[in-house]
matplotlib code that plots the C-alpha trace (Angstrom):
import matplotlib.pyplot as plt

x = [-9.5, -7.3, -7.6, -5.1, -2.8, -2.6, 0.4, -1.1, 1.1, -0.5, 0.4, 3.5, 1.9, -0.4, -3.6, -3.9, -0.8, -2.6, -3.6, -7.1, -6.4, -5.3, -8.6, -10.6, -8.8, -9.1, -12.9, -13.2, -11.1, -12.6, -10.1, -7.4, -4.3, -3.0, 0.1, -1.9, -5.7, -6.0, -3.8, -5.1, -8.8, -8.1, -7.1, -10.1, -12.6, -11.1, -12.0, -15.1, -13.7, -15.8, -13.7, -13.0, -9.5, -7.3, -3.9, -0.7, 2.4, 6.0, 4.9, 2.4, 3.8, 4.6, 1.5, -0.8, 0.7, -0.2, -3.8, -3.9, -2.5, -5.2, -7.8, -6.2, -6.2, -9.9, -10.6, -10.5, -8.8, -6.6, -4.9, -1.8, -1.0, 1.6, 1.3, 2.8, 4.3, 5.0, 4.4, 7.4, 9.9, 11.2, 8.1, 6.8, 5.1, 8.0, 7.1, 3.5, 4.8, 7.2, 4.6, 2.1, 4.6, 5.4, 1.6, 1.3, -0.9, -1.2, 0.4, 0.5, 1.8, 0.0, 2.9, 2.9, 4.6, 7.9, 9.8, 13.2, 12.8, 10.9, 13.8, 16.5, 15.1, 14.7, 18.2, 20.3, 22.8, 23.6, 20.5, 21.8, 23.1, 22.0, 22.1, 19.0, 19.6, 16.3, 16.7, 20.1, 19.9, 19.2, 21.7, 25.1, 27.1, 24.8, 24.8, 28.6, 28.7, 26.4, 28.2, 31.6, 30.1, 29.1, 32.6, 33.6, 30.1, 30.4, 26.6, 24.4, 23.2, 19.6, 18.6, 15.4, 15.6, 13.3, 13.7, 14.8, 17.7, 18.7, 21.6, 23.1, 22.9, 24.5, 27.4, 27.9, 27.8, 30.4, 32.7, 32.4, 32.2, 33.9, 32.4, 30.2, 27.6, 24.1, 20.5, 18.4, 14.8, 11.9, 8.1, 8.0, 4.9, 3.5, 3.0, 6.4, 8.5, 12.1, 15.2, 18.3, 21.3, 24.3, 27.3, 27.5, 29.5, 27.0, 24.0, 25.4, 26.0, 22.5, 20.7, 22.7, 20.9, 17.5, 15.4, 14.6, 10.9, 9.1, 10.2, 13.5, 15.2, 18.9, 20.5, 24.3, 26.8, 28.9, 32.6, 34.2, 36.1, 39.1, 39.1, 38.9, 41.7, 43.9, 43.3, 44.2, 47.4, 48.3, 47.9, 50.2, 52.8, 53.2, 55.0, 58.1, 57.8, 59.7, 57.2, 54.4, 55.9, 56.2, 52.4, 51.6, 54.4, 53.3, 49.8, 51.4, 51.9, 55.1, 57.3, 55.9, 52.3, 53.3, 55.0, 51.9, 49.7, 52.1, 52.2, 48.4, 48.0, 50.6, 49.6, 53.0, 54.4, 55.8, 59.2, 59.2, 58.7, 61.4, 63.9, 63.4, 63.8, 67.0, 68.4, 67.9, 69.7]
y = [-2.4, -4.5, -8.2, -10.8, -12.8, -16.4, -18.5, -22.0, -25.1, -27.9, -31.6, -32.5, -35.9, -37.5, -35.4, -36.1, -34.0, -30.8, -29.2, -28.7, -25.0, -24.8, -26.5, -24.1, -21.0, -22.2, -22.5, -19.1, -16.8, -14.8, -15.9, -18.5, -17.6, -20.9, -21.6, -23.9, -23.9, -27.1, -28.9, -27.3, -28.1, -31.7, -30.7, -28.4, -30.9, -33.6, -31.4, -29.8, -26.3, -24.1, -20.9, -19.2, -19.5, -17.3, -18.2, -16.8, -18.2, -17.4, -15.7, -13.2, -12.9, -9.1, -7.8, -10.3, -9.5, -5.9, -6.9, -9.3, -6.6, -4.2, -6.8, -7.3, -3.5, -3.5, -5.9, -9.3, -12.2, -14.2, -17.6, -18.3, -21.9, -23.5, -26.7, -28.7, -27.7, -24.3, -21.2, -18.9, -21.8, -22.1, -20.6, -17.1, -16.5, -14.5, -11.7, -11.4, -11.5, -8.7, -6.5, -7.2, -6.1, -2.9, -2.2, -2.8, -5.8, -8.3, -11.7, -15.0, -18.4, -21.7, -24.2, -27.7, -29.9, -28.8, -31.2, -29.9, -30.4, -33.7, -35.0, -33.7, -35.6, -38.8, -38.6, -40.0, -37.1, -34.3, -32.1, -29.4, -27.2, -27.2, -25.2, -25.2, -24.4, -25.6, -26.2, -25.4, -22.5, -23.5, -21.0, -22.7, -19.7, -19.3, -23.1, -23.3, -20.4, -22.1, -25.4, -23.7, -22.1, -25.5, -27.0, -25.9, -25.9, -27.7, -27.8, -30.5, -29.5, -29.9, -29.6, -30.3, -32.0, -33.2, -36.8, -35.9, -33.8, -36.1, -38.0, -34.9, -33.1, -36.1, -36.0, -32.3, -32.7, -35.4, -33.3, -30.3, -31.9, -35.3, -38.6, -37.4, -39.4, -38.5, -39.5, -39.5, -39.2, -39.5, -39.2, -38.0, -39.1, -40.9, -44.6, -45.0, -43.0, -44.1, -43.0, -44.2, -43.7, -44.0, -42.0, -39.9, -42.5, -45.3, -43.0, -42.2, -45.9, -46.8, -44.2, -44.9, -48.3, -47.3, -44.5, -41.9, -41.5, -39.1, -35.8, -35.9, -34.2, -34.6, -34.4, -34.3, -34.3, -31.2, -31.1, -32.2, -29.6, -32.0, -32.1, -28.3, -28.0, -30.5, -28.6, -25.3, -26.8, -28.1, -24.6, -23.1, -25.7, -24.1, -21.2, -21.3, -20.6, -17.4, -16.2, -17.3, -15.4, -12.3, -12.4, -11.9, -9.5, -7.3, -7.3, -5.8, -8.9, -9.2, -12.3, -14.2, -13.7, -14.5, -17.8, -18.9, -18.1, -19.9, -23.0, -23.2, -22.8, -25.5, -27.9, -27.8, -26.5, -23.1, -24.7, -26.3, -22.8, -21.3, -24.0, -23.4, -19.7, -20.1, -22.6, -20.3, -17.5]
z = [-13.7, -16.0, -16.3, -15.3, -17.6, -16.4, -17.6, -17.6, -17.9, -19.9, -20.3, -22.3, -23.2, -20.7, -20.5, -16.8, -16.1, -15.5, -12.2, -10.9, -10.7, -14.4, -15.5, -13.3, -14.7, -18.3, -17.8, -16.0, -18.2, -21.0, -23.6, -24.1, -26.2, -27.6, -29.7, -32.0, -31.5, -33.5, -31.1, -27.9, -28.7, -27.9, -24.3, -24.0, -25.3, -22.9, -19.9, -21.4, -21.5, -23.7, -23.4, -26.8, -28.1, -30.3, -31.9, -30.5, -32.0, -33.2, -36.4, -34.9, -31.4, -31.5, -33.0, -31.4, -28.0, -28.5, -29.2, -26.2, -23.8, -24.9, -24.1, -20.7, -20.2, -21.1, -18.2, -19.9, -18.1, -20.5, -20.1, -22.2, -23.1, -25.3, -27.3, -24.4, -21.1, -19.5, -21.6, -22.0, -22.0, -25.6, -27.0, -27.9, -24.5, -23.2, -25.6, -24.3, -20.7, -21.5, -23.1, -20.3, -17.6, -19.6, -19.7, -15.9, -16.3, -13.5, -14.3, -12.5, -13.3, -12.8, -12.5, -14.0, -16.6, -18.2, -20.5, -19.6, -15.8, -16.3, -18.4, -16.1, -13.1, -15.1, -16.7, -13.8, -14.3, -11.9, -11.2, -8.9, -11.6, -15.3, -18.5, -20.6, -24.3, -25.8, -29.6, -31.0, -33.6, -37.2, -38.6, -38.8, -37.5, -34.5, -33.9, -34.0, -31.5, -29.0, -29.3, -28.7, -25.6, -24.3, -24.6, -21.1, -19.5, -16.2, -15.6, -16.9, -20.4, -21.6, -25.3, -27.2, -30.6, -33.4, -34.6, -38.1, -36.7, -33.8, -35.4, -36.9, -33.5, -31.6, -34.1, -33.6, -29.9, -30.0, -32.2, -29.9, -26.4, -26.8, -25.7, -22.8, -20.9, -22.2, -21.5, -24.6, -23.5, -25.9, -25.7, -22.1, -20.2, -23.3, -23.9, -25.6, -23.1, -23.0, -21.1, -22.9, -20.7, -22.9, -24.3, -27.3, -29.2, -28.4, -29.0, -32.5, -33.3, -32.1, -34.2, -37.3, -37.2, -35.7, -37.1, -34.4, -33.6, -31.3, -29.7, -27.8, -24.8, -24.6, -21.1, -21.3, -18.5, -18.0, -18.2, -14.8, -12.8, -12.7, -16.5, -16.7, -14.2, -16.1, -19.4, -17.7, -16.3, -19.8, -21.2, -18.6, -19.4, -22.8, -21.1, -18.9, -15.2, -15.7, -18.3, -16.0, -13.1, -15.3, -16.1, -12.4, -11.5, -14.4, -12.8, -9.6, -7.5, -5.5, -6.0, -3.1, -4.4, -7.9, -6.9, -5.1, -8.1, -10.5, -8.3, -8.1, -11.9, -12.6, -9.8, -8.2, -5.0, -4.3, -3.5, -7.1, -8.6, -6.3, -7.3, -11.0, -10.6, -8.5, -10.9, -13.9, -12.1]

ax = plt.figure().add_subplot(projection="3d")
ax.plot(x, y, z, "-o")
ax.set_aspect("equal")
plt.show()
């Protein structure tokens, strides 16, 4: 029988933020696959966990996953941990999970801390719908593509950022998204945790004077539906009502259906559309 792969969430700062179950499993498994063994040994020593560790990180994730899957198939139980938080979220764990499923290995998750969710509920912004983008790509072309995709995002946006790139990222966000509300959250669960509820303009001004310190999660309000609707109406106003009607009639709509669609697009009544059409005749 093959072993089980345990996806164990670990603290994102405060060492007490780990479940009793995770501590037990980390003690009982045959091997712990850790993103950085030098970092994770502090957690293991704190809870007197003697289980052997092996490194599993971004630069060996494909080949090392093959090795770990073979160990699982040979009957070993393995726990996967990341430097902080839930493995598989913005880290190489997803590759191991994929290979393990392909091999038919049993997998289970031990839930716990996750910086994105912790920051979201602290942000004071809408929590029902959100878009998690982790770190923006380093490549300029890919970065610009992601930023352009976020322009019309109506869900709350969550990003991770390092201190030395924070100001640059805030400026890029302002340029792409405009002056949105943002909660700039640093050092989650640690001694110097701070939730800075502000705007992109004010955040930029602040960090132009204060050097960023610590790890950051940025929680940004999405574009409002009213703003999206207003922008769409403005775009439709660039064409005449006759041209607008033609778009829908060419799609197979009859005049009545087309007038209804045009009126909705432009935020006017069907009577207004009818009056313009009659007048132009």
